ROKOLDREN-192514 format. One line per field, with one value per residue: residue number from 1; x negated, y, z of N, C-alpha, C in turn. Coordinates in steps of 0.1 Angstrom, whole numbers, plus 2048, in hexadecimal, padded with zeros to 3 digits. Layout:
// residues N
pos = [NUM	...]
n_x = [X	...]
n_y = [Y	...]
n_z = [Z	...]
ca_x = [X	...]
ca_y = [Y	...]
ca_z = [Z	...]
c_x = [X	...]
c_y = [Y	...]
c_z = [Z	...]
***
This chain:
// residues 57
pos = [1	2	3	4	5	6	7	8	9	10	11	12	13	14	15	16	17	18	19	20	21	22	23	24	25	26	27	28	29	30	31	32	33	34	35	36	37	38	39	40	41	42	43	44	45	46	47	48	49	50	51	52	53	54	55	56	57]
n_x = [7B8	7C8	7EE	80A	825	840	855	84C	868	87B	881	86C	859	85D	85E	841	833	83F	82D	81D	81D	81F	817	81E	813	805	814	815	826	818	815	80F	815	827	829	827	80D	7F0	7EB	7CF	7BD	7AD	7BF	7C2	7CD	7CE	7B3	7B5	7AF	7BB	7C7	7AF	798	788	77F	773	78B]
n_y = [7A7	7B2	7B5	7AE	7C8	7C6	7B4	7B7	7C5	7B9	7CD	7DE	7D3	7D2	7ED	7F0	7E1	7EA	7FB	7E6	7DD	7D4	7E5	7F6	7EF	809	814	822	82F	830	848	849	82F	829	80F	800	803	806	821	83A	823	815	811	7EF	7E7	7FA	80D	825	83E	857	866	862	850	839	81F	805	7F4]
n_z = [994	972	979	966	970	96F	951	92F	91C	8FF	8ED	8F6	8EB	8D2	8CB	8CD	8B6	8A5	88F	882	869	846	82C	80C	7EE	7DC	7C0	7A3	780	763	74F	733	729	736	747	766	77F	795	7AA	7A4	79B	778	75F	74E	73A	722	72B	736	74E	763	74A	73A	727	731	72D	715	703]
ca_x = [7BC	7D2	7FA	817	82E	84D	853	853	872	87E	881	860	84D	85A	858	831	833	845	825	818	828	818	81A	824	809	806	814	819	827	811	816	80E	81A	834	82A	825	7FD	7EC	7E6	7C0	7B8	7AC	7CC	7B9	7D3	7CB	7A8	7B6	7AC	7BD	7C2	7A0	794	77E	77C	776	792]
ca_y = [7A2	7B8	7AD	7BB	7C6	7C0	7AB	7C0	7C3	7B7	7D7	7E9	7CD	7D5	7FA	7F2	7DA	7F2	7FF	7D8	7D9	7D4	7F0	7EE	7F7	81C	811	833	82F	836	858	846	821	827	804	803	803	804	82E	83B	81A	817	807	7EA	7E4	809	812	830	846	867	86B	865	845	831	812	802	7E9]
ca_z = [986	975	975	962	97B	968	944	926	916	8F0	8E8	8F6	8E5	8C1	8C5	8CC	8AE	898	887	87D	85B	83A	825	7FD	7E5	7D1	7B0	797	776	759	745	725	725	73E	750	771	782	7A0	7A7	7A7	793	76F	754	749	729	71C	72C	738	75B	766	73F	732	720	733	728	706	704]
c_x = [7C7	7DE	800	821	83B	84B	85A	860	86C	87C	873	856	84F	85B	848	82E	837	83B	81F	820	81E	81D	816	814	80C	808	81E	81F	81E	815	818	816	827	835	824	815	7FB	7E3	7D4	7B8	7B8	7B8	7C4	7C0	7CC	7BA	7A7	7B2	7B0	7BE	7B8	79C	788	779	781	77E	795]
c_y = [7AF	7B4	7B4	7BC	7C0	7BA	7B9	7BC	7C1	7C5	7E4	7E0	7CC	7E0	7FC	7EE	7E0	7F6	7F4	7D7	7D7	7E0	7F0	7F6	802	814	81E	828	834	83F	853	838	822	819	80B	7FE	808	818	82D	82A	81C	80C	7FE	7E5	7EE	80E	821	837	852	86B	86A	856	841	822	810	7F4	7E6]
c_z = [984	96E	972	96C	979	958	93C	91F	909	8E7	8EC	8EA	8D7	8BD	8C6	8BE	8A3	88B	87F	872	850	832	817	7FA	7DE	7C5	7AB	78C	76D	754	738	722	727	747	75E	777	78F	79E	7AC	7A2	789	767	750	737	720	721	731	745	75A	756	737	72D	726	732	71B	705	6F3]
***
């Protein structure tokens, strides 16, 4: 059975877990309205996506 030879230090443990973080959502400012929205998503208030009218609201 494999047994660690030495105790893992706090520093090593934290270095290993440095990538275990929650990434923030990709929020972009709308060009027409100036409001913030998720990028690559249709703006539900105006119905525009990439400068084109997609939804009739």
